[in-house]
N, C-alpha and C positions, 0 to 999 in steps of 0.2 A: 559469630558475626560474620567472619570472613567466608565461611561456608555458604552463609545465606546470601551474601553479595555475589559469590562465584555462581551459585545456582540461578540468581536472577539474571546474571549476565549470560549464562548459558542459555537460559530460556529466551532471552531476547534475541540472541544470535539464531536460535532454532526457528523462532517466529519470523525473524527477518528473512531467513533462507526459504521459509515457507512462502512468504509474500513474493519474493522474487520468482519462485517456482511458479506460482499461481499466474503472475503476469506473464511469464515467458509461455506458459501452457496456452493461455488464451491467444496470445500473439502468434505462436507457432501454429496452433489449430487453424486459425483463419488463414495464415499465410499458406499453410500446406494444402488445404481443401481447395482454396481459391486457385492457387497455382496449378494443382492437379486437373481441376475442371478445365482451365483454360488450355494447358497442355494437351489434354486428350482431344479436344476440339481441333487444335491446330494439327495434330499428328494424324488423326483418323482419315482425313481427307486425302492425305497423299497415297495411301493404299486404295481408297475407294474411288479416286478420280478416273483411272483407266477404265474401271468397270462401268462407271457412269457414262463416260465418253463413248464407250462401246455400245450401251443400251440405248442412249438417246442420239447418237450419231452427231457429237458435237464438234464444231469447229474450234480452232485455237482460241479465237476470241471468246466463243462461248464457254469453253474450259474456264478460261480466266474469270468469266463472270459468275460461274458456279462457285468457284474458289472465292472470289472477291465479294460476293454477296454478304459473307459473314462480316468482312471489314466494313462494309457499307452499314450494315446493322450496327456495328461497334461504333461507328461514327455517331450515329444517333445516340447511342448509349452514352458515349462521352460527352455529348451536348447535354443530355438530361441528368447525368450522375451527379453533378455539383448541386443543382437545385433540389434533387430528391434527397441527397445526403444532408443538405442543410435543413430541410423542412422535416424529415421524418427520422434522421439520424443515420450514422453509418451502417449500424447493424441491420435496421429495417431496409436500407438500400441493398445489403446483401441478400436479404430474404426475397426481395423483389427480383433481384438477378437470378436467384436459384429458380424461381417459378418460370421466368422467361426461358432460361436454359431447358426446362423440362418441356415446355410448350414447343420450343424449336425442335427438340429431339423426337417428339412424337410426330410432327409434321414431316421431318426429314425422312423418318423410318417408313411411314406409311404413304408416302407420296406416290402418285402414278404419273406425275407430269413433272417437267423441269420447272415450271412456274411455281408449283407448290414447294418443291425442293429449295428453290431460291428464297421463298418466303419463310420456310422453316429455318434456313441458315441465317436469314435476317434477324429472326428471333434469338437464334443462338448468339449472334453478334452484338445484338442489343444487350444480352445478358453479360457477355464478356467485356463490352465497353464499360458498362456499370462497375463490374467487378474490378477490372484493371485500375479503375479510379478509386473505388471505396475501399479495397482491401488493403493496398500499401497505405493509404491514409490512416485508415483505422488501426493498423499495426504500429505505425509510427507514433500515434497518440497514446497508445496504452503501454508500449515497450519501456522498460527502463533505459536510460540513456546509454549505458554501458553496453547493452545487448541489442540496441536498436538496429544497427546495420546487420546483425546475424539474422534477426527476426524478418526484416524485409527481404533478406537475400533467400530465406526459406520459400518465399513465393516463387522466386526464379528457380530454385532447386525442384520444387514439386512441380513446376511448369514443365522442367526438363524430364522429370520422372513420368508426368503424364504423357509427354510426347513419346518417350520410350514405351509406355504401357500400350499406346495406341499403335506404335510401330510393331510391338510384339503381337498384339491381337490381329493386326492386319496380315502379319505373315502367318500366324497359326490358323486364321480363318480364310486364308486365300483359297484353300481347296474347296470351300463351299461356293467360290465364285459368285457371292452376293454382297454387293456393297451396302444393302439394307441391314445385313447381320453386323457388318463392321460399324455402321452408325449406331446400332442399338446399344453398343457399349457405353455410349454416352449417358444412359440412364443411371448408371453407377456414380459417376462424379456429380450429376445433377442433384441426385437424392442426398449424397454426402454434404453438398453444399448447403441445402435447405436445413438439414439437421444441425450442422455446425453453426450456422447463422442464428440459429434459435438458442444455442447454448451459451454464447459469449456475452459479457456485460456490455453496456452502453459506453460509448467513448466519453471520458470524463471532460476532454476539452469541448465536445459537442454540447455536453450538458450545462457547462458553464456558459456557453455562447447562447443558450436559450434560457438562462437565468435560474437553472435548477442546480444551484451551488451545493445544497445539502446532498444531493444523490452523487454529484461529482465527488465530494469528499469521502463519501461512503465507498465509492468504487476505488478511488485512490487509496484509501486506507487499506483495502485488501490486496492492492497491487504493489505497494511500496513497502520498504524495509521497516518503517515505523511511522506512527500517526503523525509525528513532527515533520517528517520529510513529505508526507502526503499534504500537510497544511501548507507547507513552503511552495510545494508545486502549484497547489490550488491558488495561492496568492500571486505567483508568477503569471498563471494563466489569466487571472482576473485582471491583473495590471496591464498585460497586453491588450486585452480586450478593451478595458477602459481608456488606455492611451490612444488607440486608434478607432475608437467607437464611431467616428463620423465617417470613416472610410472602410468601405466593405466591397469585396469583390471588384467588379468592374469600375466602381467609382475610385477605389484605390489604385487600380491600374491607370486611370487617366490622370489622377492627381499626384501620383508618387513616382518619380523617376527611378527610384532605386528598385521599387517592386517591378516595374517594368523590365528592369535588367534580368531579375531572376525568373520572370515569365519567359522571356526570350531565351534564357539560358535552358530552362526545361525544355521548350519546344526544340531547340538546336539539339539537345542530348538525344530526344527521342527520334529525331529525324536522323541523327548519326547511327543510332541503333539499327533503324530499318535499312539504312544504306550500307550497312556492313554486308548485307546480302543474306541475313539469317533465314528469313522466311522463304526466299528462293530456294535455299539449300534444304530446308525442313520440308516444305510443301512439295517441292518437285524434285526430291531426292531419287525416287524410282527413275524418273525420265532423265536426269543427269547421268545416274549409273548406266542407263541404256546407252546414251551418247557417248560415254566413256568407254564402252566396250563389253559391258556385262549383258549376257543373253539370258532371256527367260524371266518371267515376272518372279518366280520364287527366289532366284538369285538377287534380283533388284531389292526385293522386300527384305531379304536376309541382310544385305549390305546396309540397307536403310536402318535395320535394327541394331546393327553393330555401331553405327554412328550414334543412335539413341543412347546406347550403354556409355560411350565416351562422354556425351552430353551431360548425362546423369552423374558420372563419377567426377568430372571437372566442377560442375556446379555445386556438388556436395562439398568438394575441397574449399570452394570459394566462400563458403558460409563460415568457415573456421578461420580464415585468414583475412576476411575483409575488415574486421575490427583490430586486426594485429598489424597489417601492413599499409592499410589505408586506401582510399579511393583512387587516387591519382597514380601511385605506383602500379597498382593493378590494371588501370587503364592503359598505361603506357606499354607494359609487358603484353596485355592481351591483344591490343591492337596491332602490336609488331607481329604477334603470331598469327593473327588473322591475315595480314598481308602475305606472309609467307605461305600460309595454307592455300589462299587464293591463287598465287602464282604456281604452286605445284599442281593445283586442280586444273589451271589453265593449260599447263603442259600435257597433263593426262588427256584432257578433252582434244587438244590439238593433235596429238599423236595416237589418240585412241588407245592409250595405255591404261587398262583398268586398275592396276594396283597404284598407279600415280593418282588416278582419280580418287580412289578410296582414300589413300593416304592424305591427299590434299584436304578433303572434306574433314577428316579426323582432326588434322592440325587446325583447320579453321574452327571447328567446333570447340576445341580445347581453348582456343584463343577467345572466343565469344563467351565461353562459360565462365572465364576468369575476369572478364572485363565488361563489355557492353551489355551482357545480359543482366546480372545482378546489379552492378554499379549504377546504371542509368535509372532504374527504378528506385533505388535507395536515394540517389541524390535528388530526383525529382520530388520526392516526398520530404527531404530534409531542408531544401534551400528556401522554400517559400515561407514568408512571415505568417503568423497565425490568422490574421484577419483576412489575408488574401489567399490562404492555402488552398481552399476549395476551388477558387477560380484558377489559381496558378497550376494546380495538379490537373484540373480539368483541361486546360489549354494544352499542357504537355501530353496528356493522354489522347487528346483529340488529334494532335499532330501526329503521334504515333500511328493512329488508326488511318488517318489520311494517307500518310506515306505507305502503310501496310496494304491498304486498297489498291493504291497506284501500282505498287510492285507486284503484288499477287494477280491482279486482274490484267496487267498488260505485259508481264514477263514473257509468256509464250508468244504473244503477238510481236513484241520486240525481237525475240529470239529468231522468228521467221524473217525479219528485215536485217538484223545486224549480225546475227550468229552468236552462239553461246560463248565462244572464246572471247570475242570482242567485249561482251557484256562483263564478263569476270575480270578482264584486264582493267576496264574502267573502275570496277568496284576496288580492285587492289590499289589503284591510284588515290581513290577517294579516302580509303582507310589510312593510307600513309599521310595524307593531309590532315585528317582528324587528329593525329598525334599532336601537331602544332596548336589546333583549336583547345586540347585539353590542356596544354601548357599555358596558354595565355588567358584562358577563361574560367577553368574549371576550379573551384575551391577544394580544400581538403577538410572533410567534416568529421573525421574520425575522432571519437570521444568529446565531441563538442555538442553542448545542449541546443536544442532547437531556439530557445531563448537567446543564447549567446550568438548564434548565427544571425538572429533577427536584429539584435541590438548593433552588431557590426554592419550589417547591411544598411540600416537606417541612419548610421552615422556617416556613410558616404564612402565606406571602404569599397576598393576595387573588388569585383566579383571573386577574383582568385584569392583575396585575402580575408574574405569574411569568416573563414575557419580559425583564423589566428586567435589565440587566447592572450589577451593583454591584462 
């Protein structure tokens, strides 16, 4: 009898472990492919831009528009991402994103005019705008609570890996002197994204929201440790939807002051992420290295690739410590490191000391990889209540892309007016101020269920306290 009970207990443990592995596999698959696709697009333009500028004789402002056209498309993507995800589901939204990605790649590679190149990059941006909304949202809704931070952080890790892969391909393909060849590498992540989106299950939370409870239970049973846990989670989801059935999206935003707080917090976090200066460093790294004293395109692209390696390693480490050390401690340490890196980079640019410039960017990247990179996307997916999650995440993603567009489009123009040294000094000051924002407004969400965060929020707890377990 004891042997039979032991055998049954062992089988239960094995089945539970399998369910957790399946849930993590799906979550990590989408996080990985989505982040990789996004990262490749961000990284490839840094190496291609000088060649595009040379071929079409672009001014600084037009260079900015070639870069910023992707962000403009992403703004459109961020606007349509929520209704698409709500109407057809998170998984189909990812499929639509992959199709737009492939269309944009075709137009970019085979263009003969700047206008067609801009249109192609708008399609790529449309794809990425949907992707950056749907992927973290999907992952947050299928991941087990204990591993949610790690799963969402995988998106940022693969984003960094995609950037590194693009930097590497730029350096390797530089001898061909063809930006079209550099852009053609985007066919790989676009195809992977389409395949991955077709393989994963539908979000159980979305299924409940459209009344398909049996399908939701079936998915949860496969993803959770046992049927009882699946049923309990299903009831929690249904209760949340029933409790706030009359308030959806924008209506909830208008009627609920607590929800407005998390929406504005998500927007603020995404603005902070962009004002760290990350996309200035990543997109314009070769130009920054040239100003710091590196001579020759190959040396500039090689230095950019080195930066990409540090970005990958740092973000990889963050995946394994985000659920151990928590969101706020990592933001404190990471933002402090960012300030240090920006100051060293400023010194390198002012004195044209190449080694200082490289070291400053590396330190900056380490700080970002430990903080504003993975933590912001994680928090923006976690803090929104279920009935307003699509609207809240859409608003924060929209804010990310608006700031991204402004920074990428007008950086070179502002550089001509104020000088790169003054720009990086201003960014260092801003990142120091962001430390105080984190202390006063950002909650700690480590090991806290989405339902608990929502309950605390709707009870009127201060934003910084909604992660407390009572």
